[in-house]
C-alpha positions as CSV (number, residue, x, y, z in Angstrom):
1,M,99.9,-45.5,81.4
2,A,98.4,-42.3,82.6
3,R,100.6,-39.6,84.1
4,I,98.9,-38.2,87.2
5,L,99.9,-35.0,88.9
6,V,99.0,-34.8,92.5
7,T,98.9,-31.5,94.3
8,N,97.1,-29.8,97.2
9,D,96.7,-26.4,99.0
10,D,97.8,-27.6,102.5
11,G,101.4,-28.0,101.7
12,I,103.6,-30.9,100.7
13,D,103.8,-32.2,104.3
14,S,100.1,-32.8,104.5
15,I,99.1,-36.3,105.5
16,G,96.1,-36.1,103.1
17,L,98.4,-35.5,100.2
18,R,100.4,-38.6,100.9
19,H,97.3,-40.8,101.3
20,L,96.1,-39.5,98.0
21,A,99.3,-40.1,96.1
22,L,99.7,-43.6,97.4
23,A,96.1,-44.5,96.6
24,L,96.5,-43.4,93.0
25,R,99.6,-45.5,92.2
26,P,97.6,-48.4,90.7
27,H,96.2,-46.0,88.0
28,G,99.4,-44.6,86.5
29,E,102.6,-42.8,87.1
30,V,102.2,-40.5,90.0
31,I,104.2,-37.3,90.4
32,V,103.7,-35.0,93.4
33,V,104.1,-31.2,92.9
34,A,102.7,-29.3,95.9
35,P,103.2,-26.0,97.7
36,E,106.0,-25.9,100.2
37,A,103.7,-24.3,102.7
38,E,100.0,-24.0,103.3
39,Q,98.1,-22.1,100.6
40,S,94.5,-22.7,101.7
41,G,92.0,-20.3,100.1
42,A,94.3,-19.5,97.2
43,S,91.7,-20.4,94.6
44,A,93.3,-20.4,91.2
45,A,95.8,-17.7,92.0
46,F,99.4,-17.8,90.7
47,G,100.6,-15.1,93.1
48,P,102.7,-12.1,92.2
49,L,105.4,-14.0,90.3
50,H,107.7,-11.0,90.0
51,L,107.8,-10.7,93.8
52,I,107.8,-14.3,95.0
53,R,110.3,-15.5,92.3
54,P,109.1,-19.1,92.8
55,E,111.6,-21.9,93.5
56,V,111.3,-25.6,93.2
57,H,112.8,-28.1,95.6
58,R,113.1,-31.9,95.4
59,R,111.3,-33.7,98.2
60,T,111.0,-37.3,99.3
61,I,107.7,-39.1,99.9
62,D,107.8,-42.7,100.7
63,G,106.2,-44.8,97.9
64,V,106.3,-41.9,95.4
65,D,109.1,-41.8,92.8
66,V,109.1,-38.1,92.1
67,A,108.0,-35.2,94.4
68,Y,108.6,-31.4,94.3
69,A,107.8,-28.5,96.5
70,V,107.0,-25.2,94.9
71,S,107.2,-21.8,96.7
72,G,103.8,-20.8,95.4
73,P,100.1,-21.8,95.4
74,P,98.7,-25.0,93.9
75,A,97.5,-23.4,90.6
76,L,101.1,-22.3,90.0
77,C,102.2,-26.0,90.6
78,V,99.8,-27.0,87.9
79,L,100.8,-24.2,85.5
80,F,104.5,-25.2,85.8
81,A,103.5,-28.9,85.1
82,R,101.5,-27.7,82.0
83,L,104.7,-25.9,80.8
84,G,106.7,-29.2,81.1
85,V,108.8,-28.1,84.0
86,F,108.6,-31.6,85.6
87,G,109.0,-33.6,82.4
88,G,106.1,-35.0,80.4
89,L,102.7,-33.3,80.6
90,P,100.2,-34.9,83.0
91,D,97.1,-36.6,81.6
92,L,95.2,-35.8,84.8
93,V,95.6,-33.5,87.8
94,V,94.2,-34.6,91.2
95,A,94.2,-32.2,94.1
96,G,93.7,-33.1,97.8
97,I,92.9,-34.7,100.1
98,N,91.7,-31.4,101.6
99,P,90.7,-31.6,105.3
100,G,87.4,-29.9,105.2
101,A,84.6,-30.2,102.6
102,N,84.8,-27.8,99.6
103,V,81.1,-27.3,99.0
104,G,78.8,-24.4,98.3
105,R,80.4,-21.0,98.3
106,S,83.8,-22.4,99.4
107,V,84.2,-23.8,95.8
108,Y,85.0,-20.3,94.6
109,H,87.8,-19.8,97.1
110,S,89.3,-23.3,97.5
111,G,92.9,-23.8,96.4
112,T,92.1,-27.5,96.0
113,V,89.4,-26.7,93.4
114,G,91.5,-23.9,91.9
115,A,94.2,-26.5,91.0
116,A,91.6,-28.6,89.1
117,T,90.2,-25.6,87.2
118,T,93.7,-24.5,86.3
119,A,94.3,-27.9,84.9
120,R,91.2,-27.6,82.7
121,N,92.3,-24.2,81.5
122,G,95.3,-25.9,80.0
123,G,93.3,-28.7,78.4
124,I,93.8,-31.3,81.2
125,S,91.0,-32.8,83.3
126,G,91.1,-32.1,87.0
127,V,89.7,-33.7,90.2
128,A,89.4,-32.0,93.6
129,V,89.1,-34.3,96.6
130,S,88.1,-33.1,100.0
131,Q,86.9,-34.7,103.2
132,E,84.5,-33.4,105.8
133,V,86.0,-32.5,109.2
134,A,83.5,-33.5,111.7
135,D,82.7,-31.0,114.6
136,L,84.9,-28.4,113.1
137,G,85.6,-25.7,115.7
138,V,85.2,-22.0,115.1
139,E,88.3,-20.0,113.9
140,G,90.4,-23.2,114.0
141,Q,89.8,-24.0,117.7
142,G,90.8,-27.6,118.2
143,W,91.9,-28.0,114.6
144,E,94.9,-30.2,115.3
145,E,92.9,-32.4,117.6
146,L,90.2,-32.8,115.0
147,L,92.6,-33.7,112.3
148,A,93.9,-36.5,114.5
149,A,90.5,-38.2,114.0
150,Q,90.5,-37.8,110.2
151,L,89.7,-41.0,108.4
152,W,92.0,-40.4,105.4
153,P,91.8,-44.0,104.0
154,T,88.0,-43.5,103.3
155,A,88.7,-40.4,101.1
156,A,91.7,-42.1,99.5
157,S,89.6,-45.1,98.6
158,V,86.9,-42.9,97.0
159,A,89.6,-40.9,95.1
160,S,91.1,-44.1,93.8
161,A,87.8,-45.4,92.5
162,V,86.9,-42.0,90.9
163,V,90.4,-41.6,89.3
164,G,90.4,-45.3,88.1
165,G,87.1,-44.7,86.3
166,L,88.2,-41.4,84.9
167,V,91.6,-42.5,83.5
168,A,89.9,-45.6,81.9
169,D,88.0,-43.3,79.6
170,L,89.4,-39.8,79.8
171,P,87.0,-37.3,78.1
172,A,88.1,-35.5,74.9
173,D,87.0,-32.2,76.4
174,P,88.6,-31.7,79.8
175,V,86.4,-31.7,82.9
176,V,86.5,-30.7,86.5
177,L,85.1,-33.1,89.1
178,N,84.6,-31.9,92.7
179,V,84.6,-34.9,95.1
180,N,83.6,-34.5,98.8
181,V,83.7,-37.4,101.2
182,P,82.2,-37.8,104.7
183,N,84.6,-38.5,107.5
184,L,83.2,-42.0,108.2
185,P,84.6,-45.5,107.9
186,L,84.2,-46.6,104.3
187,E,81.6,-49.3,105.3
188,E,79.5,-46.6,106.9
189,V,79.3,-44.3,103.9
190,K,75.7,-44.6,102.6
191,G,76.6,-44.3,98.9
192,W,77.2,-41.4,96.5
193,R,75.1,-38.6,94.9
194,Q,75.6,-36.4,91.9
195,T,74.9,-33.0,93.4
196,E,74.5,-29.3,92.7
197,V,76.9,-26.7,94.1
198,G,75.0,-25.0,97.0
199,T,74.9,-21.3,97.8
200,I,74.3,-21.8,101.6
201,P,77.5,-22.7,103.5
202,P,77.4,-25.5,106.1
203,R,78.2,-22.8,108.7
204,A,78.1,-19.2,107.8
205,L,80.4,-16.3,108.9
206,V,77.8,-13.9,110.3
207,S,79.7,-11.0,111.7
208,A,83.2,-9.4,112.1
209,H,84.6,-6.6,114.1
210,L,87.9,-4.9,114.8
211,E,89.7,-5.5,118.1
212,P,92.7,-3.3,119.0
213,K,96.0,-5.2,118.9
214,P,97.8,-4.7,122.2
215,G,101.0,-2.7,121.9
216,H,100.3,-1.5,118.3
217,D,98.7,1.9,117.9
218,G,96.2,2.0,115.1
219,S,96.4,-1.8,114.4
220,F,93.6,-4.2,114.9
221,R,92.7,-7.9,114.7
222,V,89.6,-8.9,112.9
223,V,87.4,-11.0,115.2
224,M,85.0,-13.2,113.2
225,E,81.9,-14.9,114.5
226,Y,80.1,-17.9,113.0
227,G,76.5,-18.9,113.2
228,P,75.1,-22.4,114.0
229,P,75.3,-25.2,111.4
230,N,72.8,-24.8,108.6
231,P,70.7,-27.8,107.6
232,L,71.2,-28.3,103.9
233,P,69.0,-30.1,101.3
234,A,70.2,-33.5,100.2
235,H,70.5,-32.6,96.5
236,L,73.2,-30.0,97.3
237,D,76.9,-30.9,97.7
238,G,77.1,-30.0,101.4
239,G,73.8,-31.6,102.2
240,A,74.9,-34.9,100.7
241,V,78.1,-35.0,102.7
242,M,76.3,-34.1,105.9
243,D,73.9,-36.9,105.2
244,G,76.7,-39.5,104.9
245,Y,77.0,-39.6,101.1
246,V,79.9,-38.9,98.8
247,S,79.1,-35.8,96.8
248,I,80.1,-35.7,93.1
249,S,79.8,-32.3,91.3
250,W,80.9,-31.6,87.7
251,L,81.9,-28.0,87.7
252,S,81.1,-25.8,84.7
253,R,83.4,-23.2,83.1
254,M,82.8,-19.5,83.6
255,V,80.4,-18.5,80.8
256,D,78.7,-15.3,79.7
257,E,75.2,-15.0,81.3
258,H,73.1,-12.0,80.6
259,P,71.2,-10.8,83.7
260,A,67.5,-11.4,83.7
261,G,65.3,-8.3,83.2
262,S,65.0,-5.5,80.6
263,S,67.3,-5.4,77.6
264,P,69.4,-3.5,77.0
265,S,70.6,-3.3,80.6
266,G,71.7,-0.1,82.3
267,V,75.3,-1.0,81.7
268,E,74.7,-1.4,77.9
269,R,72.8,1.9,77.8
270,A,75.6,3.7,79.6
271,L,78.2,2.3,77.1
272,D,76.0,3.3,74.2
273,H,75.8,6.8,75.6
274,L,79.6,7.0,76.2
275,L,80.6,5.5,72.8
276,G,77.9,7.3,70.8
277,R,76.4,4.2,69.1
């Protein structure tokens, strides 16, 4: 039986986390290890361990035998699991369900994806599961109201299918799979597509400026402004989700890639000059 570590970047009290953990029970032993508070945007960071001095606390989640909250980001939860802090090593790490698609440029910054990549760094396959939030407001306006309309069972069903297929034949070389699900009833999801990671966000941050903070001399708030939604091609992760499809993207490792153009590059010539070779 596979041992499945479930984590997230929204904190252990997230409803999406609970839906995910319960949906994965048919596929193995599920243990939840998640941040004690929200850590969205943490990517694969561990945090300054000498300052945060992380702690672990037992928590109770109905239907899950073992659950812990960690005072740190999701990647740290995975690192501790890889070190055997919570017993036997996991066979698979699944992060989510994140409210909001992790597509395009957000893949670089997502704590959900960062948990999965941290798993792979330790030789364990990772799956990141996220769900579109329809009509997402700017700067979090109406966020709680929007989450009330989140159709968690759809993403949970997709995650269960993906994880079931993966644990049935775990690859020898660990992989990272980024799964993004439309916020639709399952019967209205059009299907699934294997997609490329896009470079255009569904909605871009177009400007930012400083606004003085009342009562604080020399202090400012950063006011951010977003542009209109961007139409995205269907072969990209964001485009597939916007079109009503589940997006499946296999994420590569960071690899060396020499820039196009003349060789040696300016950097290489500068180093040759410095080092006298």
